[in-house]
Steps between C-alpha positions, in 0.01 A plus 500: 500500500849483349608191305855392423538228245815306427629181343478559130786429262621299206445126497535230245194313373408227746647690786352645816466839674334608817342844520432677832291803590505655847230738620546772754341818618155608599223249445744224409360300788158496327612324184271222388577445130862458390583424141737508211423639157727524193520706192705418189583768237195570293269294722247588765583443863368164610448320825744219570410379847333628812455390861260612771579535866320170566738325257263464206701515176420559137720457196490590133467190288833576332694461827308222679732224609809718449458799730415503870383805690545520877486768766634577841232693687720581792756666277240630254676345199396304198717272292480340157702188437534462124621166362535361147520851362458552132572806273127561508531589868724796420327804644512767756341356814307721739363419845157633592339510842150599597378632830161638606650843427630445147720307262875549479752404231868432553765604253560240236778249496617373161517131434681398182503137387752446227786276403 
C-alpha cells in the first residue's frame, strides 16, 4: 500500500486546515483502519484520530470537538478536518492504514500554527 498525504501548511491560531491521505497499490482495497497520528519535535508520535471501515471513529481527548476524521472507501482516502487550531497542534501529521497484511505509514505533512 502506498499513501500520499497532503494539506499541511501554515495557519494562524483559530484557523482551519484539511488533511488528505490517498491509498493506492496492492492490498489497498483491504484497508480497515485509517488514522492520523502526529509528532512534534521532541515528542513521541501520538494518535490523533482514527476511523474504521464501518465508520466507527475515535479521537484523542486533545482534539475532540475540533477535529473530524472521515473517509471515502470508494476512493480509499481519509481526511482530517482541523478547526480551531492552536500552536499546540503544530506537528508533523502522518496517516496510517492497517490491512490484514500489515500497517502502512504515509509521509508526514507539516502543520504549523503560528501568528
